[in-house]
N, C-alpha and C positions, 0 to 999 in steps of 0.2 A: 483419400486423405486431403486433397486439395480443397475440399468443400468446407473444411473446418478451419478456424483461426489457428495458427501455429505459434507456439512459444520457443524461444532459444534461451537455454541456460548456459551462459557464456563464462568459460574459464580463461586461462591463460593462452597466450600465443596466438598464431595465426589461423589456427584451425576454426574458431567462431567466424572469422571474417570470410573463409572460404565457404562456409555454410550459407552465410548471408548472400555471398555472390551468386551461389548455385541456386538459392531461393528466387533471388532477383531475376535470374534467367528464366525462371519458370513463371514469373509474374506473381510471386508470392512474397508479401511483407511479413516480417516476423516481429513478434513482440519479444524484447530482449530483457532478461533479467541478469544484471551484471553484479559482481562481487567486489567489494572495496578491497584494494590491495592486490587483486587478481586480474580483473578484466581491463583490457585497453579501453580508454575512454573513447576512442574512435569507433570501436565496435559497439558500445553502449549507444552512441549517439545515433547509429543507424537503426535502432529499434523503433518500431511503430505500434505501440508506445514503448518506453523503457523505464526500468526502475533499478536503483542501486540498492544492494542488500549487503549484509555482513554474513560471512559464512556461517551457516548455523540457523538462519532465520527462515526455518521452514514455513512457519505460519505466514511470515511476510511474502514469501515466494508464491504459495498458494492463493493468497489474497490477491496478489498483482495479476496472476493469471486469470483468476475468476472474473475480476473486473474488466480485463482485457477481452474476455470472451473466448480465452484459449481452450481448446479441447484435446490438444496434442501438443507434446514438447519434444525438444531435441536437446541432449546434453553434448556440449562440444567444448574441448579444452580443458587442461588439467586444473585442478586445484592443488597448491603446493601440499605435498603429502603431510608435512608437519602440522597443517591446518586441520586436517582431518582428525588429529589427535590433540588439538588444542582449540576445540570448538567452543564458541560462546552461543549455547542454543537458546532458542526462545521456548515458551512452554510446550509448543507442539513437538519441537525436536526433542526435548527432554523426555517427553512421552514415549516417543519410539526408541529413544536411547535406552530407557529403562528395561525395555522388553528384549533387548539383544543379549545374547549369551556371549557373542563375540563381537568386538568392534574393530572392523577393518573396512577398507574401501568397498569390498564386495558386499558385506552385510549392511553397511551404511547406506549405500546407494540403493540396494534391494529394498530396504525399509522405506526409503524416500519414495520409490517407485509405487510401493504399495499404498502409501499415504496419498499420493497424487491420484492414484487410482480411485481411492475413496471419495476424492473430490471431483471425480468425473473427468479426470485428465490422464490420457494414455501417453506413455513415453515411447517414442518412436526410435528405431536404430540410429545410432550416432552417425551413420554414413549417409543418412537421408540428405539429399541435394549434393553430396560429394562423392557420389559413387564412381565418377570418372577419374577420381584421385586414387582408387584402390589399384594396388599393384597388380600387374598382369603376370603371366608365367614366363620363365626364361630369363635371358640376358637383358637387364633394365638400364645399366649404366656402367661406365668405367671401361677397363681393359677387357679382354676376352677372359672368360673363366678359366682358372688353372687346370691342368690335366687331372689333378687328383681331387677335384671338387667333388664328384660323385662319391668317392670313398670317404671323404670328411662328412658329407652329408648323411650317408648310410650310417656312420658312427655317431654323430652328434644330434641328428634330428630326433630319434626316439629318446635320447637322454634330456633334451630340451623340453620335449613333451612331457616327460616325467616329472621334471621339476616344476612345469607350469601346472600340471595336475596336482601337485602337492601344495600349491601356492607359494613356493619359494621365490620363484622369479619366471621370466619368460624368455631369457636369452642366456647364451653361454658362448664361450670361445674355446676352440679346439685347434689343435695342431698335430697332425700325423698320429691320430688315434689317441691323443692325450687331451684330457680337459684342463684348460688353462685357467679358467674363471667361470663362475656361476653367479647370475645376477641375484641380488639380495635388494635391501631396502634402498641401496644407493642408486639403483636405476641402470638403464641400458648404457648410457654414455660412459658412466664410471667402469662398468663392466668391461667395455671395449678397450678402454685405456689400460685397466689392470691386466686383462688377459693378454692383449697384445704386447704389452711391456714384457710380461713373462715369456711369452712365446719367442720374442725377439724378431721374428719375421714370418711371413707365410701363415699368418693365423687367420682362420675362418670363424666369423662370428654368426651364430644362428639365432634369429628371433622368431618365436612361434605364438600361437594362441593356445589357451588352455581348453580342455575338453568341455569345460562348464563356462566358457568366456561369455560374458553377458554384453552383447554387442550394442546394447543401449547406452552403456556407460564407459566400457573399457575397450576401445579399438586400438590395436597396436599401430604406432606411428613412428615414422622416420622423417627426417628433414635435413636441412643443410648442417645442422649442429651434430647430427648423427655421423656424417660423412667426416667432419672435422675431428670427432672423437676417434673415429676409426683410424684416420690419418695419423693423429697424435699417438696412438697405440700401436701403430704399424700393423694394423689389421688389413690384409690384403684383399679379403672377400666378406662381403656382408650378404647373408642368405636370409631373406624374409619370407613370410608366408603369403603367397599369391592369393588374390581376391578377398584377403581378410586384412590386409596392412594398408594403411593410408600413406602416400608420399606426398608430404607437404612441400610446396615450392619446388616442384619437380624439376624445372628448368635449372634452378641453381643447384640442385642435387646433382643433376647430370654434369654441370660444369665442374664442380668440385670434385666428383668421381674421377673425372679425366684428369684434372689438375693434380690430384694426390694419388691417382693410381690405385683407386679402391673400386673393386668390381662389386656390383650390385646385382644379386640374382633372385628372381621370383621362384618359389618352390611350392609344389603340391605333392605331398606324400615324400617318399624317401629317395626316389630316383630323380635324374635330371633330364629325363626324356620327356 
């Protein structure tokens, strides 16, 4: 992997910056494709080289990477969901869109990956260079886990996996064997606030991957804002999937978890052992 020039398709937030930091630590400079209205200008400026594009300019994206000699790319950072449904595609993007039976994040990014492959560019896992930010197993932050956590996980984990498999969402909130909220298009943070408010107290939020999760584009992420959303909704425990969920700004996450008394737990399978 390190023998080839690597590109970074940079979306919103701190995630792309962490990828750049990880690459730099390994002596790798990344060519950065940035999106107008999405990417932080400080991230774009670190690219060697860099190019600003509009969301939907697939031809421009491929052209930039080809000129930069890129053979492998990493996608990091979100694009606002509304933009995926309000694209201003160029001709190449229009061509792939016309062939899609369904238009959602999964099909759009999958089609982009195939088009990049035709151009000789491989899409790497989105965790490349940030593997040390993946959640480990067990108690990760905040107070000690509540005594009933195993029972809440045994109840909620398979349900969360089911809604993820059905492409409904990837998180839910439970309390004492009752589902309080299921994630939809509004995202994880809104689900935490809704579910926690309904539960009133002692709510447990569970965030998982789907069986067909494409880790090249869609890696579960939590960060300081997630803890603040949990605190606002009075969610007492946040369960995330270990080894598959990225924790961004981990030190700040730990501080906020202690301050707001939110337990963060890394889970593999149904049990807590």
